[in-house]
C-alpha positions as CSV (number, residue, x, y, z in Angstrom):
1,M,2.8,53.1,-5.3
2,K,2.9,51.5,-8.7
3,K,5.7,48.9,-7.5
4,I,3.6,48.2,-4.4
5,L,0.6,47.4,-6.3
6,I,2.6,45.1,-8.5
7,A,4.0,43.4,-5.6
8,L,0.6,43.0,-4.1
9,I,-0.7,41.3,-7.1
10,I,2.4,38.9,-7.3
11,L,1.7,37.9,-3.8
12,L,-2.0,37.4,-4.4
13,I,-1.0,35.1,-7.3
14,A,1.7,33.2,-5.7
15,V,-0.2,32.4,-2.4
16,P,-2.8,30.3,-3.9
17,L,-0.3,28.6,-6.1
18,C,1.8,27.6,-3.1
19,F,-1.4,26.1,-1.4
20,A,-2.2,24.2,-4.6
21,V,1.2,22.8,-5.1
22,G,1.0,21.5,-1.4
23,S,-2.2,19.6,-1.8
24,R,-1.9,18.4,-5.4
25,I,-3.0,14.8,-6.2
26,V,-0.7,12.5,-8.4
27,L,-2.8,10.4,-10.7
28,V,-1.1,7.2,-11.9
29,A,-3.0,6.0,-15.0
30,N,-2.4,4.3,-18.3
31,T,-3.6,5.8,-21.5
32,I,-6.8,3.9,-21.6
33,D,-8.0,5.0,-17.9
34,Y,-6.7,8.4,-18.2
35,A,-8.7,9.1,-21.2
36,N,-11.8,8.2,-19.2
37,A,-10.6,10.3,-16.2
38,G,-11.8,13.8,-17.5
39,D,-14.6,14.1,-15.1
40,L,-12.6,13.0,-12.1
41,V,-9.7,15.4,-12.8
42,E,-12.1,18.3,-13.6
43,H,-13.9,17.6,-10.2
44,L,-10.8,17.4,-8.2
45,D,-9.3,20.6,-9.9
46,S,-12.6,22.6,-9.3
47,N,-12.1,21.6,-5.6
48,G,-8.8,23.2,-5.3
49,R,-6.9,19.9,-5.9
50,P,-4.7,20.2,-9.0
51,V,-3.7,16.9,-10.6
52,L,-0.5,15.7,-11.8
53,H,-0.8,12.7,-14.3
54,I,2.2,10.4,-14.5
55,T,2.6,6.7,-15.8
56,A,3.3,3.6,-13.8
57,Q,7.0,4.0,-14.9
58,Q,7.3,7.5,-13.5
59,L,5.8,6.6,-10.1
60,D,9.3,6.1,-8.4
61,A,10.1,9.5,-9.0
62,H,6.9,10.6,-7.4
63,N,6.2,8.0,-4.7
64,Q,7.1,10.5,-1.9
65,E,3.9,12.7,-2.7
66,R,1.4,12.8,0.1
67,F,-1.8,12.1,-2.3
68,I,-1.7,9.4,-5.0
69,I,-4.4,7.9,-6.9
70,I,-3.7,4.8,-9.0
71,L,-6.5,4.1,-11.7
72,G,-6.9,0.2,-12.7
73,G,-6.9,-3.2,-11.3
74,P,-4.2,-5.9,-10.7
75,D,-4.1,-6.8,-14.3
76,A,-4.2,-3.5,-16.1
77,P,-1.9,-2.8,-18.8
78,E,1.1,-0.4,-19.1
79,G,2.7,-1.4,-15.7
80,I,-0.4,-0.3,-13.6
81,G,-1.1,-4.0,-12.6
82,N,2.1,-4.4,-11.2
83,Q,1.9,-1.4,-9.0
84,V,-1.6,-2.2,-8.0
85,Q,-0.6,-5.9,-7.0
86,E,2.0,-4.2,-4.5
87,I,-0.7,-2.2,-2.7
88,L,-4.1,-4.1,-3.2
89,P,-4.7,-7.0,-0.7
90,E,-5.1,-10.2,-2.5
91,N,-8.7,-10.8,-1.6
92,E,-9.5,-7.4,-3.1
93,Q,-7.5,-8.5,-6.3
94,E,-9.4,-11.5,-6.9
95,F,-12.8,-9.7,-6.1
96,L,-11.9,-7.6,-9.2
97,R,-11.1,-10.6,-11.3
98,E,-14.1,-12.6,-10.4
99,L,-17.1,-10.8,-12.0
100,K,-17.5,-8.3,-14.8
101,N,-19.3,-5.9,-12.7
102,N,-17.0,-5.9,-9.8
103,K,-15.4,-2.5,-8.8
104,L,-13.9,-0.9,-5.9
105,M,-12.1,2.1,-4.3
106,F,-9.3,1.1,-1.8
107,A,-7.6,3.5,0.2
108,T,-4.4,2.8,2.2
109,T,-1.8,4.7,4.2
110,N,2.0,5.1,4.6
111,V,2.9,3.1,1.5
112,W,6.2,4.8,0.5
113,R,6.5,7.5,3.2
114,K,4.8,8.7,6.6
115,G,1.8,11.0,6.3
116,Q,0.9,9.6,2.8
117,I,-2.6,8.4,1.4
118,V,-2.9,6.3,-1.7
119,V,-6.2,5.4,-3.3
120,V,-6.8,2.5,-5.9
121,M,-9.9,3.1,-8.0
122,A,-10.5,0.0,-10.2
123,G,-13.2,-2.2,-11.8
124,N,-13.2,-5.6,-13.7
125,D,-12.2,-3.8,-16.9
126,R,-11.9,-0.2,-18.1
127,N,-15.6,0.4,-18.0
128,G,-15.6,-0.7,-14.4
129,T,-12.8,1.6,-13.5
130,K,-14.6,4.6,-15.2
131,N,-17.7,4.0,-13.3
132,T,-15.7,3.8,-9.9
133,M,-14.3,7.2,-10.6
134,I,-17.7,8.5,-11.5
135,E,-19.3,7.0,-8.3
136,N,-16.5,8.0,-6.0
137,K,-15.3,11.4,-7.1
138,D,-16.7,12.9,-3.9
139,S,-15.6,10.1,-1.5
140,V,-11.8,10.2,-2.9
141,L,-11.7,14.0,-1.9
142,S,-12.9,12.9,1.7
143,E,-10.0,10.3,1.8
144,L,-7.2,12.7,0.6
145,T,-7.2,15.6,3.1
146,E,-4.3,17.5,4.6
147,S,-5.7,17.0,8.1
148,R,-5.7,13.2,7.7
149,A,-2.3,13.1,6.1
150,N,-0.9,15.2,9.1
151,T,-2.4,13.0,11.8
152,L,-0.8,9.9,10.0
153,A,2.6,11.7,9.9
154,E,2.3,12.3,13.5
155,N,1.2,9.0,14.7
156,T,3.0,6.4,12.5
157,D,6.1,4.9,13.8
158,N,9.0,4.5,11.3
159,I,9.8,0.8,11.8
160,E,11.5,-1.4,9.1
161,L,10.4,-5.1,8.8
162,N,12.6,-7.4,6.8
163,I,12.5,-11.3,6.2
164,E,16.2,-12.1,6.6
165,D,16.1,-16.0,5.9
166,F,13.7,-18.8,6.0
167,N,14.2,-22.6,5.8
168,Y,12.2,-25.6,4.4
169,S,13.3,-29.1,3.4
170,L,12.3,-32.5,2.3
171,N,11.5,-35.2,5.0
172,R,12.8,-38.3,3.3
173,S,11.1,-40.4,5.7
174,D,7.6,-39.5,4.8
175,G,8.2,-37.9,1.3
176,Y,6.8,-34.5,2.5
177,W,8.1,-31.1,2.3
178,Y,8.2,-29.1,5.7
179,F,8.4,-25.2,6.2
180,H,10.7,-24.9,9.4
181,W,11.4,-21.4,10.3
182,V,11.7,-17.6,9.3
183,E,14.0,-15.1,10.7
184,Y,13.3,-11.5,10.4
185,T,14.6,-8.2,11.6
186,L,12.9,-5.0,13.1
187,T,14.5,-1.8,13.1
188,H,13.1,1.4,14.7
189,D,14.6,5.0,14.4
190,D,11.4,7.0,15.0
191,T,10.5,9.2,18.1
192,E,7.8,7.0,19.5
193,S,7.7,3.5,21.1
194,I,5.0,0.8,20.3
195,Q,4.1,-2.7,21.6
196,P,4.7,-4.8,18.5
197,M,3.1,-8.1,17.5
198,I,4.1,-10.4,14.7
199,D,1.9,-12.5,12.4
200,V,3.2,-15.4,9.9
201,E,1.2,-16.6,7.1
202,L,2.0,-19.0,4.2
203,K,-0.2,-19.0,0.9
204,R,0.0,-21.4,-1.9
205,K,-0.8,-20.5,-5.4
206,L,-3.7,-22.3,-7.1
207,G,-4.7,-21.0,-10.6
208,L,-4.5,-17.3,-10.2
209,K,-5.3,-17.1,-6.6
210,Y,-2.9,-17.7,-3.3
211,N,-4.9,-19.7,-0.7
212,S,-3.8,-19.4,2.9
213,V,-2.4,-22.8,4.1
214,F,-1.0,-21.6,7.6
215,L,-1.7,-18.6,9.5
216,N,-0.4,-17.8,12.9
217,T,-1.7,-14.5,14.5
218,N,0.1,-13.1,17.5
219,V,3.3,-15.1,16.9
220,T,5.3,-12.9,19.1
221,H,3.5,-10.3,21.4
222,F,6.6,-8.7,23.0
223,D,6.4,-7.7,26.8
224,S,8.4,-4.7,26.4
225,L,8.1,-1.6,24.2
226,F,9.9,-1.4,21.0
227,K,11.9,1.9,21.5
228,P,13.6,4.2,19.0
229,N,17.0,3.1,17.9
230,D,16.2,-0.5,18.7
231,K,16.9,-3.4,16.4
232,W,15.5,-6.7,17.1
233,I,16.2,-10.1,15.4
234,D,13.5,-12.8,15.9
235,T,12.7,-16.3,14.5
236,H,9.4,-18.0,14.3
237,T,9.7,-21.7,14.3
238,E,6.8,-24.2,13.6
239,D,6.8,-27.1,11.0
240,V,4.3,-26.8,8.4
241,K,3.6,-29.6,5.8
242,L,3.7,-28.3,2.3
243,I,3.0,-29.8,-1.2
244,V,4.7,-29.0,-4.4
245,G,3.9,-25.6,-5.7
246,K,4.4,-21.8,-5.6
247,Y,4.3,-20.1,-2.2
248,K,4.3,-16.6,-0.4
249,M,5.3,-16.2,3.0
250,I,4.2,-13.1,4.7
251,V,5.5,-11.6,8.0
252,R,3.3,-8.8,9.3
253,L,4.0,-6.3,12.0
254,R,1.0,-5.1,14.0
255,D,0.7,-2.6,16.7
256,G,-0.3,-4.7,20.0
257,A,-2.3,-1.7,21.2
258,D,-5.0,-1.9,18.4
259,S,-3.9,-4.7,16.0
260,T,-3.3,-2.2,13.3
261,V,-0.8,-3.6,10.5
262,I,2.1,-1.3,10.4
263,K,4.3,-3.1,8.0
264,E,4.7,-6.3,6.1
265,D,7.3,-8.3,4.1
266,V,6.7,-11.0,1.6
267,E,9.0,-13.7,0.1
268,E,8.0,-16.1,-2.7
269,F,9.5,-19.6,-3.3
270,E,8.8,-22.6,-5.2
271,I,9.2,-26.3,-4.4
């Protein structure tokens, strides 16, 4: 009887631990923002969501977690800014830089794996980031749910998009540089098919911002479904006049059914 009682106690302890580990939240934060995150961590923990704090340098070892929060903006120290720049759209980055009181919570999905939710909570400075945490501690719980992650895992197609090559050159007759073409590959090894669309955009750096100089949406709207185990190679061709400066070229893959961006690849170059 004593052995049975001990076994039951062990089972009762183990079961909640299993559920807790499965729904934990990885919090990526530098020393400054983590020192201000006490209320957020306590709120998450009290709602059954234990928190694992890691640094930006440790994220590669934890980027397969289902739920990740990153504290800080695109210029945050200790490596946080570099991670945020890879996730936060450029218009949101510039919004945070513009005014002292600007702050936001930004949620995105499937950054490093299917069925993943990543949230960035940031302000223009450390106080803005702290206020974002305070104001959104309930909202972030609503974003980071098991049911939403499961839906994402079921419905997202595992498609890889890679820019393979691109070309630009100087036209000596008029003295201008021209972008000519970009070649990209799509590979699909999942279980579902989609109707893919491709967008191509060029942005030129002006100060701290990248401004769009060319955007062609729906470059390719394929007539047939992109099926599992397919690999496509395609080239977008359109001459665009360029001036000397730093550029980003962005190729985006969308689902033609609802225009949702599934993947994008970026190449930087300078002329």
